[in-house]
C-alpha positions as CSV (number, residue, x, y, z in Angstrom):
1,M,186.4,143.3,57.9
2,E,189.1,141.3,59.5
3,T,192.5,142.4,60.9
4,T,195.5,139.7,60.8
5,K,198.7,140.0,61.8
6,F,201.6,138.4,59.8
7,S,205.3,137.5,61.1
8,I,207.6,138.6,58.2
9,P,211.2,137.2,59.1
10,N,212.7,139.1,55.7
11,I,211.8,142.3,57.1
12,S,214.8,144.3,57.6
13,C,214.1,148.0,57.6
14,G,211.2,150.7,56.7
15,H,211.8,150.1,53.0
16,C,210.7,146.6,53.3
17,V,207.6,147.9,55.2
18,K,206.9,150.2,52.3
19,A,207.3,147.5,49.6
20,I,204.9,145.2,51.5
21,Q,202.3,148.3,52.0
22,K,202.6,149.4,48.3
23,E,201.9,145.8,47.0
24,L,199.2,144.9,49.4
25,S,197.3,148.0,49.3
26,E,196.8,147.5,45.4
27,M,194.9,144.4,46.4
28,D,191.0,144.5,46.1
29,G,189.6,144.4,49.8
30,V,192.8,145.5,51.6
31,S,192.1,148.8,53.6
32,S,195.2,149.2,55.4
33,V,198.7,147.7,56.2
34,E,200.9,148.7,59.0
35,G,204.5,147.4,59.5
36,D,207.4,147.1,62.1
37,P,210.5,146.3,61.1
38,G,211.7,145.8,64.9
39,S,209.0,143.3,65.5
40,K,209.3,142.0,61.8
41,E,205.6,141.9,61.5
42,I,202.7,143.6,59.5
43,T,199.2,144.0,60.4
44,V,196.5,143.8,57.4
45,T,193.1,145.0,57.5
46,W,191.1,143.2,54.8
47,N,187.5,142.2,53.7
48,A,186.3,140.3,50.6
49,P,187.3,139.7,47.9
50,A,190.8,139.4,49.5
51,T,191.5,136.3,51.6
52,E,194.2,135.4,54.1
53,E,195.4,132.9,51.6
54,N,195.9,135.4,48.7
55,I,197.5,137.8,51.0
56,K,200.0,135.2,52.1
57,A,200.4,134.4,48.2
58,T,201.1,138.0,47.4
59,L,203.7,138.1,50.2
60,K,205.5,135.1,49.0
61,E,205.3,136.3,45.4
62,I,207.3,139.5,46.5
63,N,210.0,137.7,48.8
64,Y,208.3,138.4,52.1
65,P,206.9,135.3,52.9
66,A,204.8,135.0,56.2
67,A,206.2,132.7,58.7
68,G,204.0,129.7,59.9
């Protein structure tokens, strides 16, 4: 199990965090998604078959691309 923190500059409110949580939670292997609109960060706990690359790809697809 891995936990990765992502910086998401497009987060502006709690609704943004909820949208990200909804999309990422539907991915196989993602067990939790926590977000903070104040710091514009999300923390994702995941394991296979999810990968950091496909989490980032999903974030980009839903218009919340990870910085860096």
